[in-house]
N, C-alpha and C positions, 0 to 999 in steps of 0.2 A: 632598420637596416643594420647589418653587421658590417662595420667598416673594414674588417679584415678580408672579407670576401665579396662584398657588394650585394649580398642577398639578405633577406630577412632571416634571422636565426629561428631555428625550429624549436630550440629549447635552451635553457640556461646551460646544461651540461655540454651541449654541442658548441655553443659560443665560447664557453670557458676552455674547452678542450683545445680549440684552435688558438686561443689566446695563450694558453699555457705552453703549447708547442713553440709558438713564437718566442715566448719569454725564455724557454730553454735555449733555443738557437742563439738568441741575442746574448744571453749570459755566457755561453760557451765561447763565442767569438770575442766578446768584450774581455773575458778573463784571459784569453790567449794574448790579446793585444796589450792589456795592462801588465801581464807577467813579463812581456818582452820589453816594456818601457819603465818598469817600476823602480829601477835603480836611481833615476833622477826625477825631479819634479819639473820636467820640461813642458813645453806647450802641448804636445800630444797627450801626455799623461794627464794634464789638467783638463783638457777637453774630454778625455775618457771619463775622468772622475765626475765631471759635471753632467755628462750625457747619461750616466747610469741612473741617477734619481729622476732625471727628466723623462727618460724612457719609462720609468716606473709610473710617473704621472700619466703619461699617455695610455699606458695599459690600464691603469685604474679608471680612467675616463671611459675607455671602451667597456671595461667590466661593469662600471656604473650604469651605462646606457643599456646594456643587456639585462642587468639585474632589475633595473627599474621597469623595463618593458615586460618583465615577467613577475612583477610584484614581489621581488626578493628584497631583503634588508640591504640598505645602502649606506647607512650612517658611518660604518667603519671605512668605507671607500672614500667618503668625504675627508675623514681624518687622514687617511693615507695620502690623498692628493695634496693636502695642506703640508703634511710633514715632508713629503718628497720635494715639493716646490721649495720650501724653506731650506732643505738640505742642499739642493742644487745651488742656490744662492750662497749658502754658508760655505760650501766647498770652494766656490770661486774665490771667495774672500779668504778662506783659510789657506788656500794654495799660495797666497802671497807671503804667508808666515812660515811655511815649511811643512815637512811631513808630519811632525807631531801634531800640529794644528789640524791637518787633514784627518789624521786618525781620530782625533777627539770628535770632530764633527761626524765622521762616518760611524764612529762607535755610538754616539748619541742617537743617530738615525737608526742604526741596526737594533738598538734596544727598543726604541719606541715603535718602529715599524714591525718588529717581531711581536710585540704585544698586540698590535692591531691585527696582524696576520693570524695570531692565535684566536682572537675574538671572531674574525670573519670566518675562519675555517670551522670553528665550533658552530657558528650560526648556520653554516652551509652543510653540515655533516650529513643531512638527509640526501644530498646530491651524490654521495659516494666519492671516494678518492680524496677526501679532505683530511684524512689522518696525516698525509704527507705535508699538507699546508700547516697543520697544527704542529707537527714535529719541526718543520722549517722555522716557524715562528719562535718556538722555544730555543732552537739552536741559534737563531739570529740574535735573540736577547743575550744569550751567553757569549756569543762571538763579539757582540758590541762591547760587553764589559772587558773582554780580552783586548780589543782595540784601544779602549781607554787606558788600560794598564800599560800596554805596549807604547803608547804615546809618551809616557814618562821615562822610558828607558833609553839609554844610549843606543845608537844604531837603529832607530825606528825605521821600519820599511813598509812599503805599500804592497809587497808581494803577497801577504796574507789576504789582502782584499780580493785578489784574483781567485784564490782558492775559495774564499767565502762566496763570491758570486757564482763560481762554477757549481759548488755544492747546492746553492739555492736553485740554480737552474735544473739540476738533477731532480730536486724535489718537485719542481714544476712539471718535469717530464713524467715522473711517477704519477703525479696527480692527474695529468692529462690522460695517461693510460688507464687510470682507475675511475675516472669520472663516469657517472651514470650507472655504475655498478653499486646498487644499494645493498645494504646489509640485510641478511635474512636473520630474523630473531626468533 
C-alpha cells in the first residue's frame, strides 16, 4: 500500500513522485515558518527545527516501503532514517544551548545526509530524475560545512536554514517532475 494515497503503488517512480511533491510542499511551508521565527530560539522555532528531520524520517520510511516492494536498494534509506532520528534528538538538546549549537548539529546532519542522498540518487539513476537528488546531496554537503563555520561566528542565525530547506524542496520538485523519464543513450 502507498500510505500517501491508500492504494498499491504501480511503480517506484510513481510512488517517489508523490513523495517528492509532498516533500517540496512541506519544505516550502517549513522554510516560510522558520524564516518568520528565526530571529529567536523560541518554542515554535525549536518545534520547527525538530520536526524537519522527523518528517525526513517519515518520508524515508515511506520511500523504504516502496523501494522494498519493488526490489530496489534500501541500505541508504536505513542510514538516512538513523541519521535523521539522531538529528531530531540532537536538535532538541542543542536548542537548550543556543543557535550555534543548533547550527553545529544541523551542519553535521546536512553533511552526512547529503552524502547519503548522493549515494541513493546514484543508485536510482536508472529511474530518471535523479540528477537533481545527486546535485542536492552535493549542495547539502557544502551547505553543512557552511553551517558549521557559521556556528563559530558572532551573530549566528537560523535564517540560512530556511533557505537551505527551500532549495532542497525545489530539488525534490524538479526530481518529481523528471522521475520516470529515462535517459536515452
